[in-house]
C-alpha positions as CSV (number, residue, x, y, z in Angstrom):
1,M,-116.8,35.9,-126.2
2,Q,-114.9,38.6,-124.3
3,P,-116.3,42.1,-123.9
4,E,-115.0,44.7,-126.3
5,G,-111.8,46.2,-125.1
6,A,-111.0,43.4,-122.6
7,P,-107.4,42.2,-122.8
8,L,-106.8,38.8,-124.4
9,R,-105.5,36.0,-122.1
10,L,-103.2,33.3,-123.5
11,S,-103.6,29.9,-121.9
12,I,-100.6,27.5,-122.3
13,I,-101.0,24.0,-121.1
14,R,-98.1,21.4,-120.9
15,A,-98.6,17.7,-120.4
16,V,-96.5,16.4,-117.4
17,C,-95.9,12.9,-116.3
18,D,-95.5,12.3,-112.6
19,E,-93.3,9.7,-110.8
20,H,-96.1,7.2,-111.0
21,G,-96.5,7.4,-114.8
22,R,-99.7,9.4,-114.6
23,W,-100.1,12.4,-117.0
24,H,-101.7,15.7,-116.0
25,E,-102.0,19.2,-117.4
26,E,-99.9,22.0,-116.1
27,H,-100.9,25.6,-116.9
28,L,-98.0,27.9,-117.7
29,S,-97.7,31.6,-118.0
30,S,-96.6,32.9,-121.3
31,D,-93.4,34.2,-119.6
32,T,-92.6,30.7,-118.4
33,R,-93.2,29.2,-121.9
34,I,-91.0,31.9,-123.5
35,A,-88.2,31.1,-121.1
36,D,-88.6,27.3,-121.8
37,L,-88.3,27.9,-125.5
38,A,-85.3,30.2,-125.2
39,S,-83.5,27.6,-123.0
40,C,-84.2,24.9,-125.5
41,M,-83.0,27.0,-128.4
42,M,-79.7,27.8,-126.5
43,E,-79.2,24.2,-125.7
44,K,-79.6,23.2,-129.4
45,A,-77.2,26.0,-130.4
46,R,-74.5,24.5,-128.1
47,Q,-74.8,21.1,-129.8
């Protein structure tokens, strides 16, 4: 549990497959995830 008044930290993890077919976790910042989602939404809007 965090001390009272401490800022909350959001942890976002994405599963990534490497060139050898092995999966690993990649930690992302919330800014990176928001940019990924925006890019995906724009791509879908173009279709």
